[in-house]
Backbone atoms as SQL, in Angstrom:
CREATE TABLE atoms (id INTEGER PRIMARY KEY, chain TEXT, resi INTEGER, resn TEXT, atom TEXT, x REAL, y REAL, z REAL);
INSERT INTO atoms VALUES
  (1, 'A', 1, 'MET', 'N', -8.841, -2.829, 2.056),
  (2, 'A', 1, 'MET', 'CA', -7.464, -3.140, 1.725),
  (3, 'A', 1, 'MET', 'C', -6.571, -1.929, 2.011),
  (4, 'A', 2, 'ALA', 'N', -7.077, -0.739, 1.706),
  (5, 'A', 2, 'ALA', 'CA', -6.278, 0.463, 1.936),
  (6, 'A', 2, 'ALA', 'C', -5.908, 0.610, 3.409),
  (7, 'A', 3, 'ALA', 'N', -6.823, 0.267, 4.305),
  (8, 'A', 3, 'ALA', 'CA', -6.548, 0.390, 5.737),
  (9, 'A', 3, 'ALA', 'C', -5.409, -0.530, 6.164),
  (10, 'A', 4, 'ILE', 'N', -5.377, -1.739, 5.636),
  (11, 'A', 4, 'ILE', 'CA', -4.317, -2.692, 5.971),
  (12, 'A', 4, 'ILE', 'C', -2.971, -2.171, 5.496),
  (13, 'A', 5, 'VAL', 'N', -2.936, -1.696, 4.266),
  (14, 'A', 5, 'VAL', 'CA', -1.696, -1.169, 3.689),
  (15, 'A', 5, 'VAL', 'C', -1.264, 0.090, 4.436),
  (16, 'A', 6, 'ASN', 'N', -2.213, 0.965, 4.738),
  (17, 'A', 6, 'ASN', 'CA', -1.888, 2.201, 5.447),
  (18, 'A', 6, 'ASN', 'C', -1.333, 1.907, 6.835),
  (19, 'A', 7, 'ASP', 'N', -1.922, 0.958, 7.543),
  (20, 'A', 7, 'ASP', 'CA', -1.415, 0.587, 8.872),
  (21, 'A', 7, 'ASP', 'C', 0.029, 0.095, 8.788),
  (22, 'A', 8, 'ALA', 'N', 0.320, -0.737, 7.789),
  (23, 'A', 8, 'ALA', 'CA', 1.695, -1.239, 7.616),
  (24, 'A', 8, 'ALA', 'C', 2.645, -0.098, 7.292),
  (25, 'A', 9, 'PHE', 'N', 2.186, 0.851, 6.476),
  (26, 'A', 9, 'PHE', 'CA', 3.009, 2.017, 6.147),
  (27, 'A', 9, 'PHE', 'C', 3.336, 2.805, 7.405),
  (28, 'A', 10, 'LEU', 'N', 2.337, 3.045, 8.241),
  (29, 'A', 10, 'LEU', 'CA', 2.552, 3.824, 9.459),
  (30, 'A', 10, 'LEU', 'C', 3.528, 3.142, 10.408),
  (31, 'A', 11, 'GLU', 'N', 3.523, 1.828, 10.426),
  (32, 'A', 11, 'GLU', 'CA', 4.430, 1.081, 11.293),
  (33, 'A', 11, 'GLU', 'C', 5.881, 1.130, 10.820),
  (34, 'A', 12, 'MET', 'N', 6.099, 1.492, 9.563),
  (35, 'A', 12, 'MET', 'CA', 7.467, 1.533, 9.023),
  (36, 'A', 12, 'MET', 'C', 8.200, 2.824, 9.363),
  (37, 'A', 13, 'PHE', 'N', 7.457, 3.842, 9.770),
  (38, 'A', 13, 'PHE', 'CA', 8.066, 5.131, 10.126),
  (39, 'A', 13, 'PHE', 'C', 8.885, 5.721, 8.978),
  (40, 'A', 14, 'ILE', 'N', 8.320, 5.672, 7.775),
  (41, 'A', 14, 'ILE', 'CA', 8.925, 6.353, 6.637),
  (42, 'A', 14, 'ILE', 'C', 7.912, 7.350, 6.095),
  (43, 'A', 15, 'THR', 'N', 8.380, 8.272, 5.287),
  (44, 'A', 15, 'THR', 'CA', 7.478, 9.265, 4.711),
  (45, 'A', 15, 'THR', 'C', 6.832, 8.722, 3.440),
  (46, 'A', 16, 'GLN', 'N', 5.747, 9.358, 3.053),
  (47, 'A', 16, 'GLN', 'CA', 5.113, 8.995, 1.789),
  (48, 'A', 16, 'GLN', 'C', 6.073, 9.267, 0.628),
  (49, 'A', 17, 'LYS', 'N', 6.851, 10.318, 0.749),
  (50, 'A', 17, 'LYS', 'CA', 7.833, 10.620, -0.294),
  (51, 'A', 17, 'LYS', 'C', 8.835, 9.479, -0.421),
  (52, 'A', 18, 'ARG', 'N', 9.326, 8.983, 0.699),
  (53, 'A', 18, 'ARG', 'CA', 10.297, 7.877, 0.675),
  (54, 'A', 18, 'ARG', 'C', 9.664, 6.603, 0.121),
  (55, 'A', 19, 'LEU', 'N', 8.428, 6.335, 0.490),
  (56, 'A', 19, 'LEU', 'CA', 7.734, 5.171, -0.044),
  (57, 'A', 19, 'LEU', 'C', 7.630, 5.279, -1.564),
  (58, 'A', 20, 'GLY', 'N', 7.304, 6.453, -2.049),
  (59, 'A', 20, 'GLY', 'CA', 7.239, 6.671, -3.494),
  (60, 'A', 20, 'GLY', 'C', 8.574, 6.423, -4.167),
  (61, 'A', 21, 'GLU', 'N', 9.647, 6.847, -3.530),
  (62, 'A', 21, 'GLU', 'CA', 10.990, 6.606, -4.072),
  (63, 'A', 21, 'GLU', 'C', 11.287, 5.110, -4.134),
  (64, 'A', 22, 'LEU', 'N', 10.923, 4.394, -3.078),
  (65, 'A', 22, 'LEU', 'CA', 11.159, 2.948, -3.035),
  (66, 'A', 22, 'LEU', 'C', 10.350, 2.203, -4.094),
  (67, 'A', 23, 'LEU', 'N', 9.256, 2.813, -4.529),
  (68, 'A', 23, 'LEU', 'CA', 8.409, 2.194, -5.550),
  (69, 'A', 23, 'LEU', 'C', 8.739, 2.692, -6.958),
  (70, 'A', 24, 'GLY', 'N', 9.859, 3.341, -7.096),
  (71, 'A', 24, 'GLY', 'CA', 10.301, 3.731, -8.433),
  (72, 'A', 24, 'GLY', 'C', 10.016, 5.157, -8.838),
  (73, 'A', 25, 'GLY', 'N', 9.775, 6.031, -7.869),
  (74, 'A', 25, 'GLY', 'CA', 9.602, 7.441, -8.196),
  (75, 'A', 25, 'GLY', 'C', 8.156, 7.898, -8.308),
  (76, 'A', 26, 'ILE', 'N', 7.270, 7.288, -7.560),
  (77, 'A', 26, 'ILE', 'CA', 5.871, 7.706, -7.559),
  (78, 'A', 26, 'ILE', 'C', 5.744, 8.959, -6.698),
  (79, 'A', 27, 'PRO', 'N', 5.071, 9.999, -7.189),
  (80, 'A', 27, 'PRO', 'CA', 4.936, 11.240, -6.416),
  (81, 'A', 27, 'PRO', 'C', 4.215, 11.032, -5.087),
  (82, 'A', 28, 'GLN', 'N', 4.566, 11.829, -4.103),
  (83, 'A', 28, 'GLN', 'CA', 3.977, 11.738, -2.769),
  (84, 'A', 28, 'GLN', 'C', 2.463, 11.861, -2.823),
  (85, 'A', 29, 'GLN', 'N', 1.947, 12.749, -3.661),
  (86, 'A', 29, 'GLN', 'CA', 0.503, 12.944, -3.744),
  (87, 'A', 29, 'GLN', 'C', -0.206, 11.671, -4.194),
  (88, 'A', 30, 'THR', 'N', 0.408, 10.950, -5.115),
  (89, 'A', 30, 'THR', 'CA', -0.164, 9.704, -5.606),
  (90, 'A', 30, 'THR', 'C', -0.122, 8.638, -4.521),
  (91, 'A', 31, 'ILE', 'N', 0.994, 8.574, -3.786),
  (92, 'A', 31, 'ILE', 'CA', 1.095, 7.630, -2.668),
  (93, 'A', 31, 'ILE', 'C', -0.014, 7.913, -1.659),
  (94, 'A', 32, 'SER', 'N', -0.251, 9.169, -1.354),
  (95, 'A', 32, 'SER', 'CA', -1.309, 9.545, -0.425),
  (96, 'A', 32, 'SER', 'C', -2.664, 9.040, -0.910),
  (97, 'A', 33, 'GLN', 'N', -2.933, 9.171, -2.182),
  (98, 'A', 33, 'GLN', 'CA', -4.201, 8.694, -2.742),
  (99, 'A', 33, 'GLN', 'C', -4.323, 7.178, -2.624),
  (100, 'A', 34, 'TYR', 'N', -3.236, 6.463, -2.869),
  (101, 'A', 34, 'TYR', 'CA', -3.246, 5.002, -2.717),
  (102, 'A', 34, 'TYR', 'C', -3.533, 4.608, -1.269),
  (103, 'A', 35, 'LEU', 'N', -2.861, 5.255, -0.328),
  (104, 'A', 35, 'LEU', 'CA', -2.999, 4.891, 1.080),
  (105, 'A', 35, 'LEU', 'C', -4.384, 5.210, 1.636),
  (106, 'A', 36, 'ARG', 'N', -5.027, 6.230, 1.091),
  (107, 'A', 36, 'ARG', 'CA', -6.388, 6.571, 1.519),
  (108, 'A', 36, 'ARG', 'C', -7.435, 5.709, 0.820),
  (109, 'A', 37, 'GLY', 'N', -7.027, 5.011, -0.227),
  (110, 'A', 37, 'GLY', 'CA', -7.973, 4.215, -0.991),
  (111, 'A', 37, 'GLY', 'C', -8.720, 5.025, -2.032),
  (112, 'A', 38, 'ASP', 'N', -8.242, 6.225, -2.322),
  (113, 'A', 38, 'ASP', 'CA', -8.879, 7.095, -3.307),
  (114, 'A', 38, 'ASP', 'C', -8.464, 6.762, -4.733),
  (115, 'A', 39, 'ARG', 'N', -7.428, 5.981, -4.871),
  (116, 'A', 39, 'ARG', 'CA', -6.905, 5.635, -6.191),
  (117, 'A', 39, 'ARG', 'C', -6.596, 4.145, -6.204),
  (118, 'A', 40, 'ALA', 'N', -7.004, 3.483, -7.271),
  (119, 'A', 40, 'ALA', 'CA', -6.791, 2.036, -7.379),
  (120, 'A', 40, 'ALA', 'C', -5.353, 1.723, -7.776),
  (121, 'A', 41, 'LEU', 'N', -4.862, 0.614, -7.243),
  (122, 'A', 41, 'LEU', 'CA', -3.531, 0.107, -7.590),
  (123, 'A', 41, 'LEU', 'C', -3.671, -0.971, -8.661),
  (124, 'A', 42, 'ASP', 'N', -2.758, -0.985, -9.626),
  (125, 'A', 42, 'ASP', 'CA', -2.749, -2.139, -10.516),
  (126, 'A', 42, 'ASP', 'C', -2.026, -3.269, -9.777),
  (127, 'A', 43, 'MET', 'N', -2.165, -4.474, -10.275),
  (128, 'A', 43, 'MET', 'CA', -1.661, -5.647, -9.553),
  (129, 'A', 43, 'MET', 'C', -0.144, -5.590, -9.351),
  (130, 'A', 44, 'ASP', 'N', 0.603, -5.174, -10.363),
  (131, 'A', 44, 'ASP', 'CA', 2.064, -5.108, -10.226),
  (132, 'A', 44, 'ASP', 'C', 2.470, -4.135, -9.125),
  (133, 'A', 45, 'LEU', 'N', 1.840, -2.974, -9.106),
  (134, 'A', 45, 'LEU', 'CA', 2.173, -1.987, -8.086),
  (135, 'A', 45, 'LEU', 'C', 1.727, -2.459, -6.708),
  (136, 'A', 46, 'PHE', 'N', 0.581, -3.120, -6.634),
  (137, 'A', 46, 'PHE', 'CA', 0.103, -3.672, -5.367),
  (138, 'A', 46, 'PHE', 'C', 1.120, -4.652, -4.790),
  (139, 'A', 47, 'VAL', 'N', 1.621, -5.552, -5.628),
  (140, 'A', 47, 'VAL', 'CA', 2.603, -6.537, -5.161),
  (141, 'A', 47, 'VAL', 'C', 3.885, -5.835, -4.722),
  (142, 'A', 48, 'SER', 'N', 4.337, -4.851, -5.498),
  (143, 'A', 48, 'SER', 'CA', 5.542, -4.104, -5.127),
  (144, 'A', 48, 'SER', 'C', 5.352, -3.371, -3.810),
  (145, 'A', 49, 'LEU', 'N', 4.195, -2.760, -3.646),
  (146, 'A', 49, 'LEU', 'CA', 3.899, -2.047, -2.404),
  (147, 'A', 49, 'LEU', 'C', 3.909, -3.005, -1.223),
  (148, 'A', 50, 'CYS', 'N', 3.303, -4.161, -1.396),
  (149, 'A', 50, 'CYS', 'CA', 3.303, -5.159, -0.324),
  (150, 'A', 50, 'CYS', 'C', 4.721, -5.589, 0.027),
  (151, 'A', 51, 'ARG', 'N', 5.548, -5.784, -0.963),
  (152, 'A', 51, 'ARG', 'CA', 6.938, -6.188, -0.698),
  (153, 'A', 51, 'ARG', 'C', 7.670, -5.120, 0.098),
  (154, 'A', 52, 'VAL', 'N', 7.520, -3.859, -0.307),
  (155, 'A', 52, 'VAL', 'CA', 8.189, -2.762, 0.401),
  (156, 'A', 52, 'VAL', 'C', 7.697, -2.688, 1.844),
  (157, 'A', 53, 'LEU', 'N', 6.400, -2.907, 2.045),
  (158, 'A', 53, 'LEU', 'CA', 5.814, -2.809, 3.380),
  (159, 'A', 53, 'LEU', 'C', 5.899, -4.120, 4.164),
  (160, 'A', 54, 'ARG', 'N', 6.557, -5.110, 3.577),
  (161, 'A', 54, 'ARG', 'CA', 6.756, -6.423, 4.216),
  (162, 'A', 54, 'ARG', 'C', 5.414, -7.106, 4.531),
  (163, 'A', 55, 'LEU', 'N', 4.520, -7.043, 3.555),
  (164, 'A', 55, 'LEU', 'CA', 3.222, -7.695, 3.661),
  (165, 'A', 55, 'LEU', 'C', 3.136, -8.814, 2.635),
  (166, 'A', 56, 'ASP', 'N', 2.360, -9.826, 2.938),
  (167, 'A', 56, 'ASP', 'CA', 2.084, -10.893, 1.988),
  (168, 'A', 56, 'ASP', 'C', 0.858, -10.457, 1.184),
  (169, 'A', 57, 'PRO', 'N', 0.991, -10.263, -0.131),
  (170, 'A', 57, 'PRO', 'CA', -0.147, -9.788, -0.940),
  (171, 'A', 57, 'PRO', 'C', -1.390, -10.657, -0.791),
  (172, 'A', 58, 'LEU', 'N', -1.219, -11.957, -0.739),
  (173, 'A', 58, 'LEU', 'CA', -2.364, -12.854, -0.604),
  (174, 'A', 58, 'LEU', 'C', -3.061, -12.666, 0.738),
  (175, 'A', 59, 'GLU', 'N', -2.298, -12.463, 1.792),
  (176, 'A', 59, 'GLU', 'CA', -2.896, -12.228, 3.107),
  (177, 'A', 59, 'GLU', 'C', -3.667, -10.911, 3.135),
  (178, 'A', 60, 'VAL', 'N', -3.139, -9.899, 2.452),
  (179, 'A', 60, 'VAL', 'CA', -3.830, -8.605, 2.402),
  (180, 'A', 60, 'VAL', 'C', -5.161, -8.755, 1.677),
  (181, 'A', 61, 'ILE', 'N', -5.148, -9.439, 0.547),
  (182, 'A', 61, 'ILE', 'CA', -6.386, -9.642, -0.220),
  (183, 'A', 61, 'ILE', 'C', -7.384, -10.466, 0.586),
  (184, 'A', 62, 'THR', 'N', -6.909, -11.531, 1.218),
  (185, 'A', 62, 'THR', 'CA', -7.790, -12.383, 2.025),
  (186, 'A', 62, 'THR', 'C', -8.413, -11.598, 3.179),
  (187, 'A', 63, 'ALA', 'N', -7.603, -10.788, 3.848),
  (188, 'A', 63, 'ALA', 'CA', -8.124, -9.969, 4.957),
  (189, 'A', 63, 'ALA', 'C', -9.135, -8.943, 4.450),
  (190, 'A', 64, 'ALA', 'N', -8.849, -8.341, 3.308),
  (191, 'A', 64, 'ALA', 'CA', -9.763, -7.359, 2.748),
  (192, 'A', 64, 'ALA', 'C', -11.085, -8.007, 2.357),
  (193, 'A', 65, 'LEU', 'N', -11.031, -9.182, 1.793),
  (194, 'A', 65, 'LEU', 'CA', -12.267, -9.889, 1.423),
  (195, 'A', 65, 'LEU', 'C', -13.048, -10.286, 2.663),
  (196, 'A', 66, 'GLY', 'N', -12.350, -10.691, 3.710),
  (197, 'A', 66, 'GLY', 'CA', -13.014, -11.054, 4.951),
  (198, 'A', 66, 'GLY', 'C', -13.695, -9.862, 5.617),
  (199, 'A', 67, 'ALA', 'N', -13.122, -8.697, 5.447),
  (200, 'A', 67, 'ALA', 'CA', -13.678, -7.485, 6.050),
  (201, 'A', 67, 'ALA', 'C', -14.958, -7.031, 5.353),
  (202, 'A', 68, 'THR', 'N', -15.161, -7.469, 4.113),
  (203, 'A', 68, 'THR', 'CA', -16.348, -7.041, 3.379),
  (204, 'A', 68, 'THR', 'C', -17.517, -8.002, 3.537),
  (205, 'A', 69, 'GLU', 'N', -17.281, -9.147, 4.156),
  (206, 'A', 69, 'GLU', 'CA', -18.361, -10.147, 4.308),
  (207, 'A', 69, 'GLU', 'C', -19.192, -9.887, 5.533);
């Protein structure tokens, strides 16, 4: 799942700092951990992140589940 989200982030051409600002003031270091998959997202933050990155949360979950099979 982290790879899908990270790819969408890279396509937006914004900084991790800016992404954190768009998500309500999350520090850049924390955003980096989320994008690498080193830190788990709670569901509310996951949905917010998907909205900012213009992703469908259900499609991200479905793709992530498909990648593990």
